[in-house]
Structure formats: C-alpha cells, structure tokens
ROMAR-857837 format. One record per residue (C-alpha): y, z, x. Coordinates in steps of 0.2 Angstrom, whole numbers. Each point is the difference from the previous one (the first is absolute). Example, Ala and Ser with C-alpha at 12.3 -4.5 7.8 and 13.67 -1.06 7.14 Angstrom:
yy | zz | xx
-22 | 39 | 62
17 | -3 | 6
***
This chain:
yy | zz | xx
-202 | -804 | 229
-8 | -17 | -3
9 | -1 | -17
17 | 4 | 6
15 | -11 | -1
10 | -1 | 16
18 | -5 | -1
5 | -11 | 15
19 | 0 | -1
4 | -8 | 17
-7 | -15 | 11
-1 | 12 | 15
-12 | 11 | -10
-11 | -16 | -4
0 | -4 | 18
-7 | 17 | 4
-13 | 0 | -13
-6 | -17 | 5
-1 | 5 | 19
15 | -10 | 6
15 | 4 | 11
16 | 4 | -9
9 | -16 | -7
14 | -9 | 10
10 | 1 | -16
-1 | 15 | -12
3 | -11 | -16
-10 | -16 | 4
-16 | -3 | 10
-12 | -14 | 3
-18 | 6 | 4
-14 | -9 | 8
-13 | 5 | -13
-14 | -1 | 13
8 | 15 | 10
-1 | 11 | -16
-12 | 14 | -2
-5 | 12 | -14
-2 | 17 | 7
-15 | 10 | -6
10 | 14 | -7
9 | -12 | -12
-15 | -9 | -7
-1 | 1 | -19
19 | 4 | -1
11 | -10 | -13
16 | -5 | 7
17 | -2 | -10
11 | -10 | 11
19 | 1 | 0
3 | -18 | 6
-5 | -18 | -2
-15 | -6 | 9
-4 | -19 | 2
-16 | -4 | 9
-10 | -15 | 6
-17 | 6 | 3
-18 | -5 | 3
-16 | 9 | 3
8 | 16 | -8
-16 | 6 | -8
1 | 11 | -16
17 | 3 | -9
1 | 11 | -15
13 | -2 | -13
0 | 12 | -15
-18 | 3 | -5
-7 | -16 | 7
-4 | -6 | 18
0 | -18 | 7
-8 | -7 | 16
11 | -12 | 10
-5 | -10 | 15
10 | -16 | -2
19 | -1 | 3
11 | 6 | -13
18 | 6 | -3
4 | 16 | -10
15 | 8 | -6
3 | 18 | -3
16 | 8 | -7
7 | 18 | 2
-9 | 12 | -11
-17 | -9 | -1
-16 | 9 | 4
-12 | -8 | 13
-17 | 7 | 6
-7 | -8 | 16
-17 | 2 | 6
-9 | -4 | 16
-5 | -19 | 3
-15 | -4 | -11
-7 | -11 | 14
-6 | 6 | 17
6 | -7 | 16
14 | -9 | -9
18 | 3 | 6
14 | -2 | -13
13 | -13 | 4
17 | -4 | -7
18 | 8 | -1
8 | 13 | -11
18 | 0 | -3
8 | 16 | -6
17 | 1 | -7
9 | 15 | -6
12 | -2 | -15
14 | 7 | 10
-1 | -15 | 12
5 | -11 | -14
14 | 10 | -6
16 | -10 | -3
-9 | -16 | 0
-4 | -12 | -14
-19 | 2 | 4
2 | 19 | -5
1 | -6 | -18
-9 | -17 | 1
-16 | 7 | 7
-4 | 8 | -17
0 | -17 | -7
-16 | -5 | 10
-14 | 5 | -13
-14 | -1 | 13
6 | 17 | 7
-8 | 7 | -16
-16 | -10 | 1
-17 | 9 | 3
-9 | -1 | 16
-13 | -12 | -8
14 | -11 | -4
5 | -3 | 18
6 | -17 | 6
-13 | -10 | 9
8 | -12 | 12
-5 | -17 | 8
1 | -1 | 19
16 | -9 | -1
8 | 12 | -12
-6 | 15 | 11
8 | -9 | 15
16 | -1 | -9
0 | 18 | -4
-5 | 5 | 18
15 | -10 | 7
12 | 10 | -11
-9 | 16 | 6
3 | -6 | 18
18 | -2 | -3
2 | 17 | -7
-10 | 8 | 14
11 | -9 | 13
16 | 8 | -9
-8 | 17 | -1
-5 | 0 | 19
17 | -7 | 5
15 | 11 | 3
7 | 5 | -17
17 | -7 | -3
12 | -4 | -15
-10 | -16 | -5
-18 | 7 | 1
-1 | 8 | -18
7 | -16 | -8
-12 | -11 | 10
-15 | 11 | -4
5 | 1 | -19
2 | -19 | -1
-18 | -2 | 8
-7 | 12 | -13
9 | -9 | -14
-8 | -16 | 7
-17 | 8 | 0
1 | 5 | -18
5 | -17 | -6
-14 | -8 | 9
-12 | 13 | -7
7 | -4 | -18
-4 | -18 | 4
-17 | 3 | 6
-4 | 11 | -15
5 | -14 | -11
-12 | -11 | 10
-14 | 13 | -3
2 | 0 | -18
-1 | -19 | 0
-16 | -1 | 11
-9 | 13 | -10
2 | -10 | -16
-18 | 2 | -5
1 | 19 | 2
17 | 1 | -9
-7 | -10 | -14
-14 | 12 | -3
13 | 14 | 0
10 | -9 | -13
-15 | -2 | -11
-4 | 18 | 2
18 | 4 | -5
-1 | -11 | -15
-16 | 7 | -6
6 | 18 | 3
16 | -3 | -10
-9 | -9 | -14
-11 | 15 | -2
14 | 12 | 1
10 | -10 | -13
-13 | 3 | -13
8 | 10 | -14
-9 | 16 | 4
5 | 1 | 18
19 | -5 | -3
1 | 12 | -15
-8 | 14 | 10
7 | -2 | 17
15 | -12 | -1
4 | -14 | 12
-9 | 2 | 17
11 | 4 | 14
1 | -9 | 17
-8 | 14 | 8
-15 | 1 | -12
-3 | -19 | 2
1 | 1 | 19
-12 | 14 | 0
-12 | -9 | -11
0 | -15 | 13
-1 | 12 | 15
17 | -7 | 6
16 | 8 | 5
14 | -3 | -13
11 | -10 | 12
-14 | -11 | 6
-5 | -5 | -17
18 | -4 | -5
2 | -10 | 16
-16 | -9 | -4
5 | -4 | -18
17 | -6 | 5
-8 | -12 | 13
-13 | -6 | -13
10 | 0 | -17
18 | 4 | 5
-1 | 16 | -10
-1 | 18 | 7
-13 | 12 | -8
12 | 7 | -13
5 | -17 | -6
-18 | -6 | 0
-5 | 14 | -11
15 | -3 | -12
-4 | -19 | -1
-18 | 5 | -6
7 | 12 | -12
12 | -13 | -7
-14 | -12 | -2
-9 | 13 | -11
15 | 3 | -10
3 | -19 | -3
-18 | -2 | -5
2 | 14 | -13
16 | -6 | -7
-6 | -18 | -2
-17 | 3 | -6
0 | 16 | -10
9 | 7 | -15
3 | 17 | 8
17 | 8 | -2
11 | 0 | 16
-2 | 19 | 0
-19 | -2 | 0
0 | -13 | 14
12 | 11 | 10
-12 | 15 | -2
-15 | -11 | 5
9 | -6 | 16
2 | 18 | 5
18 | 3 | -5
4 | 16 | -9
16 | -8 | -9
2 | -17 | -7
18 | 0 | 7
-7 | 1 | 17
-12 | -14 | -3
14 | -11 | -8
11 | 3 | 15
-14 | -5 | 13
-5 | -15 | -10
18 | -7 | -2
3 | 3 | 19
-15 | -11 | 4
3 | -14 | -13
18 | 1 | -6
-8 | 2 | -17
-3 | 15 | -11
-18 | 2 | -6
5 | -5 | -17
9 | -16 | 6
-15 | -4 | 11
-12 | 2 | -15
11 | -10 | -11
-1 | -15 | 12
-18 | -2 | -5
4 | -1 | -19
***
C-alpha cells in the first residue's frame, strides 16, 4: 500500500530494501549513496527507521518529509533519528546519478558509551529535511575525511579498539556539523532576519488582548508551525541570533507587554494578568518576579 508506514528496525533490512549486499557490521554501516536503489515495489512507502542516519548527498532528487516535498541537487548533510518518518521518491532529474555517503548507526552500537546519551543533545537530528545543512566544498571535504576513517575501521578486522575509534569519529563528525550549522545561521542572516520579523509580527498580533484571553500564550509548536520550521531548528536559529531559545523569546515578548501595561495603565494586577493570558494573578506574579526580581506591584511603584 502506498500510504503504509514500513518499520525498518535493522541496518541489514535497510541494505536489502536499497538493493545492497548485507552490511559488514550489523550495527553500523557506511553506504555509497550512488549504489543505492529504490525497488519498484517500495515506491510510495513511508519508512520509520529504527536507527540514526547521517547523510552527505547531492543530486538526490525529491525527498518528502511530512506533507511537503523538496528537490535537492546540491550537496547537503541531513540527520535522521530513530522513529522519524522518511518518504523517498525517484530522482526528480533524469540521467543524474545520486552521489554521497550514508552513515547508519543503530542505537545498540552506542550502548555503554558517552555518545549514547550525548547524541540526543544534537538538535539537528530533529530538524526537518528542508532545514538540512548546506556545506561549503572545504566543509564537505572535512566530513568525507571522517567518513573515510570510519569506512577503514568497518572494513578492517574488528578488534577491541574498533568500536571506540568509530564512535570517536562519529562524535567528531557531530561536533563539526554543529559548527557548520552555526556558520549557516550566520551566513543566512538576511533570511534569518526576515524570519525574526515574521516572528515579531506574529507574536505582536497574538499578544492582542483578544487572542491571549481566548487562546493563552502560544506554544513553541504553534509558533514553529506558523513559520514553517521545526521547533528545534527555530530554537537553534533564535539562540544563534538572540541568545534565547523559542520559549524564552516568547516569554520575553510577553514580559514586555506586561511591563507596558503595568507602567502605562491603571488596570489592576488581576486585569493585567488576565489580559496577558494568565488565569490566575498568582501565576502572573510568580512569572513576573522570576524574570525581574520584582513583584508586579513593586515594578509599578518604581514609576511613581
């Protein structure tokens, strides 16, 4: 069925579905992306993979993530965590061969290592496909060098050092990816500025009395959805630009509204709390004091 979700629990099964020989190691594999195929009987399937996937690809054609599709023909780096859904369609360009590498890592391979816990701290595993990392030629060369080191270890006779060496290379790869993403946030300042303007406008509209009273403070998911970004990507972008994650950014804008009301109106504390989306004035007072070290009453008194 074209709308079915296929659970791919093992790397061996992924190799089989992509028309490849069995992996040299059952828990970690580096694939030449140009050698992969999409068998006709699997076209249209959605895959729920049970392992980490890190890819450096170019000329990959159309990728579908959620309800949207994206065409990629330049080099990019993408990260997929276990449990995420991916829908891959045939290359959107004829007579073009996909190129690159695909590193598959089963969570069991990381067991009892520091990376087993630390890998969850890399937020780019939760970015959407359209938020992939676009690398410069030198950055791509750095990543491919790490892939070559991993491939050499996988292809060699496995010994007591192999796993630690491969995990160390994966950690290095992830640290470089984090650096490169920070560079991407910086080099796309114009686009990021436009997103910040959109975010400011959205919150300004949302923070009208009617919206806040009716719906309360917008959630990170609501804000991200409005901007067509994944929550993690938006938080990373904001931290790079403002030093605040999305939740903190929303709270700062809410605090600005509260300060404005306290300093320019004669509304009671309860009325201001209600207009800011709080059901109880005690919750509002607690929020305000945590942010300013002053109670709303003390803040208001400072203007008199």
